[in-house]
C-alpha positions as CSV (number, residue, x, y, z in Angstrom):
1,M,-55.2,36.0,19.6
2,S,-54.8,32.0,19.9
3,T,-52.1,30.1,21.6
4,P,-50.4,27.7,19.2
5,P,-51.1,24.5,19.7
6,M,-49.1,22.0,22.0
7,S,-47.7,20.2,18.8
8,L,-45.6,23.3,17.3
9,I,-44.2,24.2,21.0
10,R,-43.1,20.5,21.3
11,S,-41.7,20.3,17.9
12,I,-39.7,24.1,18.5
13,T,-38.4,22.9,21.8
14,L,-37.6,19.2,20.3
15,F,-35.6,21.1,17.2
16,T,-33.8,24.3,18.6
17,P,-31.2,22.4,20.8
18,L,-30.8,20.5,17.8
19,L,-30.3,23.1,15.6
20,L,-28.0,25.5,18.1
21,L,-25.8,21.9,17.8
22,L,-25.7,22.3,14.1
23,A,-24.7,25.3,13.9
24,A,-21.3,25.1,16.3
25,C,-20.5,22.0,14.2
26,S,-20.7,24.1,11.2
27,G,-18.1,26.5,12.6
28,E,-15.4,24.2,13.2
29,P,-12.2,24.3,10.6
30,P,-11.9,22.1,8.0
31,M,-9.5,19.1,8.8
32,D,-5.9,18.9,6.8
33,K,-5.9,16.6,4.3
34,K,-3.6,14.3,6.3
35,T,-5.4,14.4,9.2
36,Q,-8.5,13.2,6.8
37,L,-6.7,10.6,5.0
38,M,-5.5,8.9,8.6
39,T,-9.1,9.5,9.6
40,T,-10.6,7.8,6.8
41,L,-7.5,4.3,7.4
42,Q,-9.0,4.3,10.7
43,N,-12.5,4.1,9.7
44,L,-11.9,1.5,7.4
45,E,-9.8,-0.3,10.2
46,A,-12.6,-0.1,12.5
47,A,-14.9,-1.7,9.6
48,I,-12.5,-4.7,9.1
49,E,-12.9,-5.3,12.8
50,K,-16.7,-4.7,13.1
51,K,-16.7,-7.4,9.8
52,G,-18.3,-4.5,8.2
53,V,-17.6,-5.9,5.1
54,D,-20.6,-3.4,3.3
55,E,-19.3,-0.3,5.6
56,F,-15.4,-1.1,4.2
57,F,-16.5,-1.1,0.6
58,S,-18.8,2.0,0.9
59,Q,-15.2,4.0,1.0
60,V,-14.3,1.9,-2.4
61,S,-14.8,3.1,-5.7
62,D,-17.0,1.1,-8.1
63,D,-14.1,1.3,-10.9
64,F,-11.8,0.0,-8.3
65,K,-9.1,-2.0,-9.6
66,V,-6.2,-4.5,-8.3
67,S,-4.5,-4.7,-11.7
68,E,-1.6,-7.2,-11.1
69,R,-4.6,-9.6,-10.1
70,G,-7.4,-8.2,-12.6
71,W,-9.4,-8.0,-9.9
72,N,-12.3,-5.3,-9.5
73,K,-14.2,-3.8,-6.2
74,K,-16.8,-7.3,-6.5
75,D,-13.6,-9.4,-6.4
76,A,-12.1,-7.9,-3.9
77,E,-14.9,-7.8,-1.9
78,R,-15.5,-11.5,-1.9
79,F,-12.3,-12.1,-1.0
80,L,-12.5,-10.0,2.5
81,R,-15.4,-11.8,3.0
82,I,-13.8,-14.8,3.2
83,R,-10.5,-13.8,4.7
84,L,-13.3,-12.2,7.4
85,M,-14.8,-15.7,7.8
86,K,-12.3,-17.0,9.4
87,N,-11.8,-15.6,12.7
88,K,-15.0,-15.1,15.2
89,T,-13.5,-11.7,16.0
90,V,-10.6,-9.9,14.0
91,H,-7.8,-7.7,15.5
92,V,-6.1,-5.4,12.9
93,H,-2.8,-3.7,14.0
94,Q,-2.0,-1.3,10.9
95,M,0.9,1.0,10.5
96,V,1.1,3.9,7.8
97,K,5.0,3.6,6.0
98,R,4.3,6.9,3.5
99,I,2.1,8.9,2.0
100,D,2.8,10.3,-1.2
101,W,0.3,13.3,-2.3
102,Q,0.2,13.3,-6.1
103,N,0.9,16.8,-7.7
104,D,1.1,18.5,-4.1
105,G,-2.5,18.9,-4.1
106,D,-5.3,16.6,-1.5
107,Q,-6.9,15.2,-4.1
108,Q,-4.7,11.8,-4.9
109,A,-2.6,10.2,-2.7
110,E,-1.0,7.1,-2.5
111,V,-0.5,5.3,1.0
112,E,1.8,2.7,1.9
113,V,0.6,0.7,5.0
114,V,1.2,-2.2,6.5
115,A,-0.9,-4.2,8.6
116,A,-1.3,-7.5,11.0
117,M,-4.4,-9.2,11.0
118,A,-5.6,-12.2,13.7
119,G,-8.6,-13.2,15.8
120,T,-6.6,-12.2,18.8
121,D,-5.7,-8.7,19.9
122,I,-2.2,-7.9,18.6
123,S,1.1,-6.5,20.4
124,L,4.0,-5.2,18.2
125,D,5.8,-7.3,20.5
126,E,4.1,-10.4,19.3
127,L,5.1,-10.2,15.8
128,P,8.6,-12.0,15.6
129,S,6.5,-15.1,16.9
130,F,3.4,-13.6,15.3
131,R,1.2,-16.4,13.2
132,G,-1.6,-14.6,11.7
133,D,-2.2,-12.2,8.5
134,M,0.9,-9.9,7.5
135,A,0.1,-8.0,4.3
136,K,1.9,-4.8,2.8
137,F,-0.4,-2.5,1.0
138,V,0.0,0.3,-1.6
139,V,-3.5,2.3,-1.9
140,T,-4.8,4.8,-4.3
141,F,-7.1,7.2,-2.8
142,N,-9.0,9.8,-4.9
143,K,-10.7,12.8,-3.2
144,I,-14.4,12.3,-4.3
145,D,-17.3,14.6,-2.8
146,D,-15.1,15.5,0.0
147,Q,-13.9,12.2,0.7
148,Y,-11.1,10.0,0.4
149,I,-12.4,7.1,-1.8
150,I,-10.0,3.3,-2.7
151,T,-9.5,3.5,-6.6
152,H,-6.7,0.7,-6.3
153,A,-4.8,-1.2,-4.6
154,S,-2.0,-3.5,-4.4
155,W,-0.6,-6.2,-1.9
156,Q,1.8,-8.8,-0.7
157,R,2.5,-10.8,2.1
158,A,4.5,-8.9,4.9
159,T,7.2,-9.7,7.5
160,P,7.4,-8.7,10.8
161,A,10.7,-6.5,9.9
162,D,8.4,-4.5,7.6
163,F,6.6,-2.9,11.1
164,V,9.9,-1.3,11.6
165,F,10.6,2.0,10.4
């Protein structure tokens, strides 16, 4: 009987721990809908702070609309790119005001969130004298392929008072 080639032994040695790790991860319980949505919001914030416009818009539906402005996904993407070019670095502070789950399910949610964005780190204590951008968003998320994707958004200017519950 011949011995297995070294490349086969190396492959088994390298991939066995990876397969065990994947098997262990698959046993984790799924995230509840609120945790999954909040994680999506945190990922969107992180993408903005990294100026990762492509990463941000990968979580936006191709059918995305901003009805009151007549914008589609490409219009919103251009707007965001221009806004992010204003500062060398971007810091975001967001606060979720409400989450309304549509039809008592987990397939669609309307989220109201206020956000402050500036070129330096933001503290809630600084909001009364804050000179950066503040906006109040109402965003509709639909669950597509087990991910929450933005399908609609509207926004308006926010004030420091909007950050108080």
